[in-house]
C-alpha positions in Angstrom: 87.9 53.8 118.8 84.3 55.0 118.4 83.1 55.4 114.9 82.3 59.1 115.5 85.8 59.8 116.8 87.3 57.9 113.9 85.2 59.8 111.4 86.2 63.1 113.0 89.9 62.2 112.8 89.6 61.2 109.2 87.7 64.4 108.4 90.4 66.5 110.1 93.1 64.7 108.2 91.4 65.4 104.9 91.1 69.1 105.8 94.8 69.4 106.8 95.9 67.5 103.7 93.8 69.9 101.5 95.2 72.9 103.3 98.8 71.7 102.7 97.9 70.8 99.2 96.5 74.3 98.5 99.6 75.9 100.0 101.9 73.9 97.7 99.8 74.5 94.6 99.5 78.3 95.2 103.2 78.6 95.9 104.2 76.8 92.8 101.8 78.5 90.4 102.3 82.2 91.6 104.7 84.2 89.5 107.5 85.8 91.5 109.5 88.9 90.8 112.7 87.7 89.2 116.2 88.4 90.7 119.8 87.4 90.5 121.5 85.9 93.6 124.8 87.7 94.0 126.3 86.0 97.2 125.5 85.1 100.8 127.1 86.9 103.7 126.6 85.2 107.2 123.2 83.9 106.2 122.1 87.1 104.5 121.4 86.8 100.7 122.4 89.7 98.5 120.3 90.0 95.3 120.0 92.1 92.2 116.5 93.0 91.1 115.8 94.2 87.5 113.6 97.2 86.6 110.0 96.5 87.7 106.6 97.9 86.9 104.1 98.6 89.6 100.6 100.0 90.1 100.4 102.1 93.3 98.1 104.3 95.3 98.0 106.2 98.6 95.2 105.7 101.1 94.4 106.1 104.8 95.0 102.4 105.5 96.3 99.3 103.8 93.0 97.6 103.3 91.5 100.6 101.4 94.6 100.9 99.2 94.7 97.2 98.5 91.1 97.3 97.4 91.9 99.9 94.8 94.8 98.0 93.5 92.9 94.7 93.4 90.2 96.5 91.4 92.8 97.6 88.9 94.2 94.1 88.3 90.6 92.8 88.2 89.7 95.1 85.2 89.5 98.7 86.5 91.8 99.8 83.7 91.3 101.3 80.2 91.6 97.8 78.6 89.3 96.2 81.2 92.1 93.6 81.4 92.5 91.1 84.2 96.2 90.9 85.4 97.6 88.0 87.3 99.2 88.6 90.6 102.9 88.3 91.4 104.8 87.6 94.6 106.1 88.9 97.0 104.0 91.2 99.1 106.2 94.1 100.1 105.2 96.1 103.2 106.9 99.3 104.3 105.6 100.9 107.5 102.2 100.8 108.9 100.4 97.9 110.5 100.7 94.5 108.7 97.5 93.0 107.3 96.9 89.7 105.6 96.8 90.2 101.8 97.2 88.3 98.6 100.5 88.8 96.8 101.9 91.0 95.4 101.8 94.3 97.2 104.2 96.9 98.5 103.3 99.5 101.0 105.0 102.2 103.0 104.1 105.1 105.2 103.8 108.5 103.6 104.5 112.0 104.9 101.0 113.4 104.2 98.3 113.9 106.8 95.5 112.4 104.7 97.3 109.5 102.9 99.0 107.4 105.5 100.0 104.4 103.4 101.4 104.1 99.9 100.8 100.7 98.5 102.0 99.1 95.2 101.4 95.8 93.3 104.2 94.4 91.1 103.0 93.6 87.6 104.1 90.5 85.8 107.4 90.7 83.9 105.6 90.8 80.5 104.5 94.4 81.2 106.5 97.6 80.7 105.5 101.1 81.8 104.4 101.6 78.2 102.4 98.4 77.7 100.7 98.2 81.1 97.0 99.3 80.9 96.3 102.7 82.5 94.2 102.7 85.7 90.7 104.2 85.5 90.3 105.0 89.2 91.6 108.4 90.5 94.6 108.2 92.7 95.9 104.9 91.2 99.0 105.2 89.1 101.6 103.2 87.2 105.3 103.5 88.3 108.6 102.0 87.1 111.1 101.1 89.7 114.8 101.0 88.7 117.1 98.1 89.2 118.2 97.7 92.8 120.5 95.6 95.1 118.8 94.1 98.2 120.0 92.3 101.3 117.5 89.6 102.5 117.0 87.5 105.7 114.6 84.7 105.0 112.4 82.9 107.5 109.2 80.8 107.6 106.0 80.7 109.7 104.0 83.8 110.5 105.5 87.3 110.5 104.3 89.2 113.5 105.7 92.7 114.2 108.0 91.5 117.0 109.6 88.8 114.8 110.0 91.2 111.8 111.7 93.8 114.1 114.0 91.2 115.6 115.0 90.0 112.1 115.5 93.6 110.9 117.8 94.4 113.8 119.8 91.2 113.1 120.0 92.1 109.3 121.2 95.6 109.9 123.8 94.4 112.4 125.2 91.9 109.9 125.4 94.6 107.2 127.2 97.0 109.5 129.6 94.3 110.6 130.4 93.4 107.0 130.8 97.0 105.9 127.8 97.0 103.5 126.0 100.3 103.2 122.2 100.3 103.4 119.9 102.6 101.5 116.7 103.3 103.4 114.8 101.2 106.0 114.1 97.5 106.1 110.8 96.2 104.7 108.9 92.9 104.8 108.4 90.5 101.8 105.7 87.9 102.0 105.3 85.3 99.3 102.1 83.5 100.2 98.4 84.1 100.3 96.6 84.2 103.7 95.4 80.6 103.4 98.9 79.0 103.0 99.8 76.9 106.1 102.4 78.6 108.2 105.0 75.9 107.8 105.0 76.5 104.0 105.2 80.3 104.2 108.1 82.3 103.0 108.9 85.6 104.5 111.9 87.9 104.1 113.1 91.0 105.8 115.0 93.0 103.3 116.7 96.4 102.8 118.1 98.1 99.8 122.0 98.4 99.8 124.7 100.0 97.7 125.3 97.7 94.8 127.9 94.9 95.5 129.3 92.2 93.2 
């Protein structure tokens, strides 16, 4: 093997190892929204989430909304406090974009504001203790406890895969007689730089509470 070829292979190996190492590190060190596992039904996990606190905004697209929310956790609040990010990313409606966790977004009914997006705050915050946003259109919200049905998968989450998983999820719930509330949404637990083999994605839908 030529020295140049060997050096290139060694260099590529170092890059891949560093990429995987970063994925493992970021996954292990990112706080996730806590939940209680209730039971599993035909591969679908039923969970109970506690009350959560979010910061949210409405914008014409996800990138613009995310920039506002990222500014909030970076110090655009009355306390100029930096707030750590939490997983997962939750996306409702609109076109998926690569973002750092955590964020939730959904389409809105307005003509001007097409996407509503929210970041989950760490569990230490309540609606009373979370610092108030300073940018207009950015608000704090408290989401009540909810029960969610989840189908987990790895690798990337293109629209066609998410739609296929969502159809399978809804079919399972219908077959099992579990009533859903609203439409399915996507949960992503990793930043854009995590290797696809280490990524955790979930298609989820809120359901009527079950034991």
